[in-house]
TIZATOR-644925 format. One line per field, with one value per atom (N, C-alpha, C, CB): x, z, y; atom name. Coordinates in nm, 3 decimals. Glycine has a CB too. Example, Ala and Ser with C-alpha at 12.3 -4.5 7.8 and 13.67 -1.06 7.14 Angstrom:
! residues 2
x	1.319;1.230;1.320;1.131;1.285;1.367;1.290;1.408
z	0.780;0.780;0.780;0.905;0.708;0.714;0.787;0.572
y	-0.569;-0.450;-0.330;-0.447;-0.225;-0.106;0.003;-0.060
atome	N;CA;C;CB;N;CA;C;CB
END
This chain:
! residues 163
x	20.240;20.175;20.248;20.026;20.266;20.330;20.226;20.406;20.110;20.006;19.905;19.934;19.867;19.763;19.632;19.743;19.564;19.436;19.335;19.381;19.260;19.155;19.206;19.075;19.333;19.390;19.369;19.538;19.378;19.387;19.536;19.315;19.576;19.716;19.726;19.772;19.798;19.820;19.959;19.805;19.965;20.093;20.125;20.090;20.235;20.267;20.395;20.282;20.380;20.497;20.461;20.573;20.558;20.534;20.508;20.654;20.463;20.448;20.580;20.399;20.571;20.685;20.770;20.772;20.719;20.796;20.787;20.746;20.690;20.674;20.554;20.797;20.459;20.343;20.258;20.258;20.224;20.141;20.215;20.098;20.344;20.424;20.420;20.571;20.433;20.426;20.286;20.467;20.183;20.045;20.027;19.943;20.079;20.071;20.146;20.130;20.261;20.339;20.266;20.478;20.197;20.120;20.007;20.062;19.944;19.838;19.898;19.766;20.009;20.073;20.117;20.194;20.155;20.201;20.085;20.295;19.962;19.847;19.823;19.862;19.890;19.871;19.737;19.985;19.688;19.563;19.500;19.586;19.366;19.297;19.304;19.148;19.307;19.316;19.202;19.316;19.082;18.966;18.976;18.839;19.069;19.083;19.198;19.104;19.248;19.343;19.265;19.464;19.251;19.179;19.283;19.096;19.296;19.396;19.337;19.447;19.397;19.349;19.376;19.416;19.487;19.512;19.399;19.645;19.352;19.242;19.115;19.220;19.085;18.963;18.971;18.942;19.090;19.108;19.083;19.251;19.134;19.113;18.964;19.194;18.898;18.754;18.674;18.705;18.727;18.659;18.702;18.689;18.767;18.807;18.930;18.695;19.014;19.139;19.130;19.194;19.016;18.997;19.032;18.852;19.159;19.204;19.151;19.352;19.109;19.057;18.904;19.101;18.845;18.700;18.650;18.657;18.577;18.529;18.442;18.450;18.364;18.279;18.363;18.186;18.478;18.567;18.616;18.687;18.660;18.711;18.601;18.774;18.479;18.366;18.341;18.238;18.351;18.334;18.444;18.334;18.567;18.678;18.649;18.813;18.605;18.576;18.459;18.545;18.361;18.249;18.298;18.139;18.381;18.437;18.523;18.520;18.601;18.684;18.597;18.774;18.491;18.399;18.341;18.286;18.299;18.243;18.347;18.195;18.470;18.575;18.615;18.698;18.626;18.661;18.549;18.686;18.424;18.311;18.315;18.177;18.362;18.369;18.499;18.356;18.589;18.714;18.816;18.686;18.808;18.900;19.022;18.828;19.140;19.261;19.251;19.391;19.268;19.246;19.363;19.113;19.410;19.522;19.470;19.627;19.511;19.484;19.612;19.440;19.607;19.721;19.706;19.729;19.762;19.761;19.885;19.627;19.910;20.027;20.010;20.052;19.891;19.861;19.954;19.872;20.002;20.088;20.005;20.187;19.893;19.807;19.745;19.696;19.778;19.729;19.576;19.786;19.509;19.363;19.297;19.311;19.344;19.287;19.321;19.339;19.444;19.487;19.400;19.638;19.367;19.284;19.146;19.270;19.092;18.961;18.968;18.911;19.076;19.093;19.111;19.214;19.194;19.218;19.088;19.320;19.004;18.878;18.788;18.805;18.786;18.705;18.755;18.707;18.885;18.942;18.918;19.093;18.941;18.925;18.780;18.975;18.685;18.543;18.505;18.456;18.581;18.555;18.652;18.564;18.735;18.830;18.938;18.758;18.973;19.073;19.211;19.033;19.316;19.451;19.487;19.554;19.575;19.619;19.770;19.583;19.810;19.950;19.986;19.978;20.098;20.151;20.279;20.177;20.287;20.411;20.471;20.385;20.586;20.652;20.754;20.719;20.754;20.846;20.948;20.769;21.071;21.181;21.260;21.274;21.236;21.306;21.358;21.210;21.483;21.546;21.469;21.693;21.455;21.379;21.432;21.382;21.562;21.620;21.577;21.774;21.575;21.531;21.382;21.560;21.302;21.159;21.135;21.088;21.209;21.196;21.232;21.284;21.339;21.382;21.277;21.518;21.229;21.126;20.999;21.091;20.961;20.839;20.848;20.811;20.965;20.983;20.957;21.124;20.978;20.957;20.816;21.055;20.730;20.595;20.504;20.536;20.407;20.308;20.226;20.216;20.186;20.106;20.190;19.971;20.287;20.379;20.306;20.498;20.348;20.298;20.391;20.293;20.342;20.433;20.552;20.357;20.670;20.792;20.784;20.913;20.727;20.715;20.631;20.654;20.530;20.444;20.523;20.320;20.602;20.683;20.779;20.763;20.846;20.943;20.873;21.024;20.761;20.686;20.641;20.564;20.588;20.541;20.657;20.460;20.772;20.890;20.930;21.009;20.924;20.956;20.848;20.970;20.723;20.612;20.613;20.479;20.662;20.672;20.753;20.736;20.865;20.950;20.886;21.085;20.807;20.746;20.615;20.724;20.536;20.398;20.371;20.305;20.467;20.442;20.564;20.401;20.638;20.749;20.692;20.846;20.775;20.730;20.660;20.848;20.717;20.660;20.521;20.754;20.506;20.376;20.273;20.389;20.311;20.216;20.169;20.281;20.260;20.221;20.131;20.346;20.164;20.081;19.942;20.147;19.934;19.804;19.717;19.827;19.776;19.698;19.734;19.556;19.843;19.888;19.949;19.993;19.905;19.950;20.087;19.850;20.117;20.241;20.293;20.219;20.419;20.482;20.593;20.538;20.585;20.683;20.754;20.615;20.876;20.953;20.923;21.105;20.895;20.855;20.961;20.828;21.087;21.192;21.198;21.329;21.181;21.177;21.060;21.166;20.945;20.828;20.857;20.703;20.911;20.944;21.036;21.011;21.135;21.230;21.167;21.350;21.064;21.000;20.896;20.935;20.857;20.758;20.824;20.695;20.745;20.802;20.833;20.706
z	10.175;10.227;10.176;10.185;10.265;10.231;10.182;10.353;10.245;10.216;10.116;10.344;10.016;9.923;9.997;9.809;9.966;10.031;10.009;9.979;10.113;10.105;10.104;9.984;10.136;10.127;10.255;10.096;10.236;10.348;10.375;10.318;10.499;10.538;10.636;10.600;10.594;10.680;10.742;10.601;10.875;10.943;10.957;11.085;10.899;10.890;10.967;10.742;11.078;11.157;11.282;11.194;11.341;11.462;11.583;11.491;11.693;11.816;11.853;11.931;11.908;11.956;11.845;12.045;11.721;11.609;11.600;11.478;11.668;11.664;11.585;11.608;11.559;11.477;11.542;11.452;11.668;11.736;11.748;11.875;11.769;11.777;11.644;11.816;11.534;11.403;11.376;11.292;11.416;11.398;11.469;11.452;11.589;11.664;11.591;11.806;11.534;11.459;11.332;11.423;11.266;11.146;11.180;11.080;11.295;11.340;11.369;11.466;11.443;11.480;11.356;11.570;11.249;11.126;11.035;11.051;11.073;10.991;10.873;10.943;10.871;10.762;10.773;10.762;10.895;10.921;11.047;10.935;11.053;11.173;11.282;11.140;11.406;11.518;11.515;11.652;11.478;11.474;11.362;11.457;11.270;11.157;11.173;11.032;11.297;11.329;11.402;11.416;11.337;11.397;11.465;11.290;11.595;11.674;11.726;11.791;11.685;11.732;11.881;11.652;11.932;12.076;12.154;12.110;12.106;12.173;12.165;12.111;12.045;12.029;12.112;11.881;12.120;12.199;12.347;12.179;12.393;12.532;12.558;12.565;12.463;12.476;12.477;12.362;12.411;12.403;12.517;12.267;12.617;12.731;12.705;12.771;12.610;12.584;12.486;12.709;12.423;12.330;12.187;12.336;12.148;12.016;11.904;12.012;11.937;11.835;11.826;11.864;11.890;11.891;11.751;11.995;11.682;11.547;11.542;11.492;11.647;11.650;11.651;11.773;11.720;11.721;11.579;11.817;11.509;11.373;11.278;11.322;11.300;11.218;11.240;11.251;11.364;11.393;11.326;11.546;11.329;11.264;11.115;11.287;11.051;10.907;10.879;10.852;10.968;10.951;10.959;11.057;11.060;11.073;10.952;11.202;10.905;10.786;10.665;10.760;10.648;10.535;10.537;10.539;10.653;10.665;10.625;10.810;10.672;10.643;10.495;10.731;10.439;10.297;10.210;10.259;10.246;10.172;10.175;10.230;10.287;10.303;10.246;10.450;10.197;10.139;10.241;10.047;10.363;10.470;10.473;10.606;10.477;10.494;10.629;10.486;10.628;10.749;10.771;10.738;10.895;10.934;11.015;11.016;10.976;11.057;11.135;10.968;11.266;11.355;11.414;11.467;11.342;11.381;11.319;11.335;11.346;11.283;11.132;11.341;11.084;10.940;10.870;10.873;10.943;10.886;10.830;10.992;10.894;10.853;10.716;10.958;10.613;10.478;10.465;10.380;10.535;10.524;10.585;10.595;10.700;10.763;10.681;10.909;10.633;10.549;10.424;10.510;10.365;10.244;10.270;10.193;10.388;10.421;10.422;10.558;10.477;10.478;10.336;10.566;10.258;10.119;10.039;10.052;10.061;9.986;10.014;10.022;10.137;10.170;10.093;10.323;10.097;10.026;9.877;10.054;9.823;9.679;9.636;9.639;9.721;9.689;9.673;9.797;9.741;9.734;9.639;9.873;9.570;9.476;9.543;9.378;9.666;9.742;9.729;9.890;9.723;9.720;9.854;9.683;9.848;9.970;9.984;9.966;10.102;10.135;10.249;10.174;10.237;10.347;10.395;10.304;10.525;10.585;10.663;10.678;10.613;10.671;10.777;10.561;10.884;10.996;10.999;11.131;10.962;10.963;11.091;10.836;11.189;11.317;11.352;11.431;11.393;11.431;11.546;11.472;11.541;11.642;11.784;11.611;11.800;11.934;11.988;11.930;11.901;11.943;11.977;11.833;11.899;11.928;12.066;11.820;12.097;12.226;12.339;12.233;12.319;12.421;12.441;12.382;12.330;12.339;12.407;12.198;12.367;12.420;12.571;12.351;12.620;12.764;12.844;12.792;12.784;12.853;12.839;12.804;12.768;12.745;12.864;12.619;12.883;12.989;12.964;12.999;12.840;12.803;12.709;12.736;12.766;12.685;12.624;12.770;12.503;12.429;12.464;12.272;12.469;12.496;12.398;12.486;12.451;12.370;12.248;12.456;12.264;12.151;12.039;12.198;12.074;11.974;11.899;12.040;11.970;11.906;11.805;12.013;11.846;11.758;11.639;11.835;11.664;11.555;11.453;11.610;11.499;11.406;11.333;11.480;11.396;11.327;11.211;11.427;11.233;11.126;11.018;11.182;11.060;10.963;10.881;11.035;10.938;10.866;10.738;10.955;10.749;10.632;10.533;10.677;10.584;10.498;10.435;10.577;10.509;10.467;10.432;10.575;10.462;10.439;10.380;10.569;10.295;10.226;10.118;10.163;10.064;9.968;9.849;9.920;9.795;9.677;9.707;9.630;9.821;9.859;9.877;9.988;9.942;9.962;9.828;10.046;9.735;9.603;9.530;9.518;9.539;9.477;9.538;9.491;9.668;9.738;9.696;9.888;9.630;9.586;9.653;9.608;9.728;9.790;9.679;9.906;9.673;9.568;9.595;9.550;9.722;9.760;9.888;9.778;9.885;10.004;10.048;9.976;10.172;10.228;10.346;10.271;10.369;10.485;10.601;10.453;10.717;10.832;10.869;10.952;10.865;10.901;10.802;10.908;10.674;10.573;10.598;10.432;10.632;10.661;10.782;10.687;10.886;11.009;10.978;11.112;10.892;10.859;10.774;10.785;10.698;10.613;10.687;10.496;10.805;10.881;10.941;10.993;10.950;11.010;11.157;10.991
y	27.357;27.237;27.112;27.234;27.019;26.893;26.792;26.837;26.794;26.696;26.751;26.655;26.671;26.716;26.739;26.614;26.847;26.877;26.766;27.008;26.734;26.634;26.491;26.657;26.472;26.337;26.257;26.345;26.124;26.032;26.014;25.894;26.033;26.018;25.903;26.150;25.799;25.683;25.694;25.550;25.699;25.693;25.544;25.768;25.501;25.359;25.329;25.315;25.258;25.224;25.147;25.348;25.079;25.001;25.092;24.911;25.034;25.111;25.178;25.020;25.298;25.376;25.435;25.291;25.433;25.488;25.640;25.427;25.701;25.845;25.893;25.906;25.804;25.840;25.949;25.716;25.933;26.034;26.166;25.985;26.160;26.283;26.357;26.250;26.284;26.349;26.401;26.251;26.328;26.376;26.510;26.272;26.522;26.648;26.759;26.629;26.726;26.826;26.868;26.769;26.776;26.810;26.906;26.682;26.885;26.977;27.114;26.921;27.117;27.244;27.323;27.218;27.251;27.317;27.356;27.225;27.321;27.356;27.265;27.495;27.151;27.054;26.983;26.951;26.970;26.899;26.957;26.744;26.957;27.005;26.897;27.041;26.939;26.844;26.743;26.920;26.786;26.697;26.594;26.777;26.613;26.523;26.423;26.602;26.411;26.306;26.198;26.360;26.083;25.971;25.881;25.891;25.900;25.828;25.697;25.915;25.588;25.458;25.441;25.344;25.495;25.489;25.554;25.556;25.669;25.739;25.657;25.879;25.605;25.524;25.397;25.489;25.336;25.215;25.246;25.156;25.358;25.398;25.422;25.525;25.488;25.513;25.383;25.602;25.280;25.150;25.057;25.083;25.111;25.030;24.945;24.943;24.990;24.920;24.805;24.870;24.790;24.678;24.720;24.626;24.703;24.743;24.656;24.742;24.536;24.445;24.452;24.302;24.547;24.564;24.602;24.671;24.514;24.545;24.671;24.427;24.695;24.815;24.942;24.812;24.940;25.056;25.084;25.033;24.979;24.997;25.043;24.866;24.997;25.041;25.191;24.960;25.237;25.380;25.462;25.405;25.412;25.482;25.497;25.407;25.388;25.395;25.489;25.256;25.492;25.585;25.730;25.559;25.759;25.894;25.929;25.906;25.833;25.855;25.884;25.733;25.808;25.828;25.969;25.723;26.016;26.152;26.256;26.178;26.239;26.337;26.334;26.310;26.215;26.204;26.265;26.056;26.242;26.299;26.451;26.249;26.506;26.652;26.711;26.689;26.625;26.674;26.718;26.787;26.665;26.704;26.613;26.702;26.672;26.593;26.523;26.683;26.392;26.312;26.218;26.233;26.214;26.129;26.011;26.209;25.890;25.771;25.742;25.647;25.769;25.747;25.607;25.856;25.510;25.369;25.307;25.294;25.180;25.119;25.111;24.979;25.083;25.071;24.973;25.208;24.874;24.771;24.655;24.719;24.625;24.516;24.546;24.490;24.467;24.497;24.497;24.398;24.406;24.398;24.522;24.271;24.565;24.684;24.808;24.700;24.815;24.928;24.936;24.914;24.822;24.819;24.878;24.675;24.857;24.915;25.068;24.863;25.122;25.268;25.321;25.309;25.251;25.292;25.292;25.198;25.192;25.182;25.302;25.053;25.351;25.468;25.590;25.495;25.612;25.728;25.717;25.741;25.600;25.580;25.596;25.442;25.556;25.572;25.719;25.507;25.806;25.950;26.021;26.012;25.945;26.003;26.085;26.089;26.048;26.123;26.059;26.130;26.142;26.085;26.023;26.194;25.924;25.855;25.875;25.703;25.920;25.941;25.847;26.090;25.778;25.698;25.763;25.549;25.785;25.836;25.719;25.963;25.670;25.553;25.592;25.472;25.516;25.538;25.426;25.547;25.457;25.360;25.381;25.376;25.293;25.304;25.165;25.359;25.158;25.033;24.966;25.057;24.834;24.761;24.785;24.612;24.791;24.814;24.951;24.804;25.051;25.184;25.183;25.288;25.111;25.100;25.039;25.016;24.933;24.867;24.963;24.740;25.038;25.134;25.245;25.197;25.300;25.405;25.351;25.460;25.230;25.171;25.151;25.037;25.113;25.090;25.216;25.038;25.332;25.459;25.516;25.559;25.447;25.497;25.468;25.435;25.555;25.537;25.410;25.660;25.390;25.273;25.186;25.314;25.117;25.036;24.917;24.987;24.885;24.769;24.653;24.797;24.530;24.418;24.417;24.283;24.392;24.398;24.307;24.360;24.189;24.096;24.156;23.963;24.231;24.296;24.402;24.360;24.479;24.583;24.520;24.663;24.415;24.350;24.285;24.244;24.218;24.155;24.258;24.080;24.370;24.472;24.540;24.577;24.549;24.604;24.514;24.620;24.384;24.288;24.293;24.144;24.294;24.298;24.426;24.285;24.534;24.661;24.641;24.771;24.574;24.550;24.453;24.495;24.360;24.258;24.303;24.133;24.382;24.411;24.558;24.370;24.645;24.787;24.857;24.856;24.786;24.850;24.943;24.742;25.029;25.130;25.065;25.214;24.961;24.894;24.838;24.782;24.773;24.716;24.826;24.633;24.934;25.045;25.100;25.157;25.117;25.168;25.069;25.197;24.941;24.838;24.837;24.699;24.864;24.868;24.985;24.874;25.086;25.201;25.332;25.175;25.334;25.459;25.546;25.432;25.671;25.762;25.823;25.872;25.848;25.916;25.853;26.069;25.808;25.750;25.844;25.605;25.888;25.982;25.919;26.115;25.960;25.918;26.013;25.915;25.957;26.039;26.142;25.949;26.103;26.198;26.313;26.127;26.283;26.389;26.485;26.329;26.429;26.513;26.602;26.427;26.542;26.618;26.736;26.525;26.713;26.818;26.929;26.759;26.897;26.995;27.080;26.926;27.039;27.117;27.240;27.031;27.349;27.472;27.456;27.588
atome	N;CA;C;CB;N;CA;C;CB;N;CA;C;CB;N;CA;C;CB;N;CA;C;CB;N;CA;C;CB;N;CA;C;CB;N;CA;C;CB;N;CA;C;CB;N;CA;C;CB;N;CA;C;CB;N;CA;C;CB;N;CA;C;CB;N;CA;C;CB;N;CA;C;CB;N;CA;C;CB;N;CA;C;CB;N;CA;C;CB;N;CA;C;CB;N;CA;C;CB;N;CA;C;CB;N;CA;C;CB;N;CA;C;CB;N;CA;C;CB;N;CA;C;CB;N;CA;C;CB;N;CA;C;CB;N;CA;C;CB;N;CA;C;CB;N;CA;C;CB;N;CA;C;CB;N;CA;C;CB;N;CA;C;CB;N;CA;C;CB;N;CA;C;CB;N;CA;C;CB;N;CA;C;CB;N;CA;C;CB;N;CA;C;CB;N;CA;C;CB;N;CA;C;CB;N;CA;C;CB;N;CA;C;CB;N;CA;C;CB;N;CA;C;CB;N;CA;C;CB;N;CA;C;CB;N;CA;C;CB;N;CA;C;CB;N;CA;C;CB;N;CA;C;CB;N;CA;C;CB;N;CA;C;CB;N;CA;C;CB;N;CA;C;CB;N;CA;C;CB;N;CA;C;CB;N;CA;C;CB;N;CA;C;CB;N;CA;C;CB;N;CA;C;CB;N;CA;C;CB;N;CA;C;CB;N;CA;C;CB;N;CA;C;CB;N;CA;C;CB;N;CA;C;CB;N;CA;C;CB;N;CA;C;CB;N;CA;C;CB;N;CA;C;CB;N;CA;C;CB;N;CA;C;CB;N;CA;C;CB;N;CA;C;CB;N;CA;C;CB;N;CA;C;CB;N;CA;C;CB;N;CA;C;CB;N;CA;C;CB;N;CA;C;CB;N;CA;C;CB;N;CA;C;CB;N;CA;C;CB;N;CA;C;CB;N;CA;C;CB;N;CA;C;CB;N;CA;C;CB;N;CA;C;CB;N;CA;C;CB;N;CA;C;CB;N;CA;C;CB;N;CA;C;CB;N;CA;C;CB;N;CA;C;CB;N;CA;C;CB;N;CA;C;CB;N;CA;C;CB;N;CA;C;CB;N;CA;C;CB;N;CA;C;CB;N;CA;C;CB;N;CA;C;CB;N;CA;C;CB;N;CA;C;CB;N;CA;C;CB;N;CA;C;CB;N;CA;C;CB;N;CA;C;CB;N;CA;C;CB;N;CA;C;CB;N;CA;C;CB;N;CA;C;CB;N;CA;C;CB;N;CA;C;CB;N;CA;C;CB;N;CA;C;CB;N;CA;C;CB;N;CA;C;CB;N;CA;C;CB;N;CA;C;CB;N;CA;C;CB;N;CA;C;CB;N;CA;C;CB;N;CA;C;CB;N;CA;C;CB;N;CA;C;CB;N;CA;C;CB;N;CA;C;CB;N;CA;C;CB;N;CA;C;CB;N;CA;C;CB;N;CA;C;CB;N;CA;C;CB;N;CA;C;CB;N;CA;C;CB;N;CA;C;CB;N;CA;C;CB;N;CA;C;CB;N;CA;C;CB;N;CA;C;CB;N;CA;C;CB;N;CA;C;CB;N;CA;C;CB;N;CA;C;CB;N;CA;C;CB;N;CA;C;CB;N;CA;C;CB;N;CA;C;CB;N;CA;C;CB;N;CA;C;CB;N;CA;C;CB;N;CA;C;CB;N;CA;C;CB;N;CA;C;CB;N;CA;C;CB;N;CA;C;CB;N;CA;C;CB;N;CA;C;CB;N;CA;C;CB;N;CA;C;CB;N;CA;C;CB;N;CA;C;CB
END
């Protein structure tokens, strides 16, 4: 197992970095149960496309709280770049004494833009570029550790270690 049992796993990266693809691979490898991947894209779609809907984020935290209380390894499939939102997820895990793992996605902005253009639900290009820049400023390894993340992994390294 790559991930500590009962941990909160934050996939950290801009749109089109491969977060959902890795989440699917983690499920296929038995690292996490499919029901324990909290996909913000799915929740946003269920909420009628409103990603900034506070009620959606409250439901995500409620689901996370239930899973952390039960000791279930849980993946948050979102950008997790925003420090304030990330802190809310960390607080839930820490309240239950659960380890927190961040899997960082280092992808060149030009590649992100290209990948995003081929997506069914493309994000505005300016958003992709902005989040790529913010990734370096707000979610570097040092900042994640200072925020309380116990283990920071590189997404490509994780991908290579999966069966």
